C-alpha positions, 0 to 999 in steps of 0.5 A: 954567432955572437958579434965580437963586440958583445960579451957572452953571458951564460946563466945556469937557472936553478929553482932558487939559485942562479949562477952566471958568468960573463965571458969573452969570445976566447972563453975567459971569464970576465966575472961570475956571480951567483944569486939566491933569487927565482929566475923571474927576478934576475934584473939585478944580475942582468944589470951586473952583467951589462956593467961587467961587459961595458967595463971590459970594453964590450958594447953589451952582452948576449945571454944563453940560459939553461933550464934546470936539469937539461944542461942545454942552451935556450 
């Protein structure tokens, strides 16, 4: 369960390209972004997600990431 004051950050981790979406609890996408960086270099993407969540009135965000080829959560 994710607290209602937290937005949800979903990240699809690829080898060289990462795709992220910030969502509310009803599944509405508040923002989406893709970046061409290795997974260990996601600092900028995480900062962007925090800014999107805060602008939309959330305290912060909660993330779930899937490893390449698994299609599953963390």
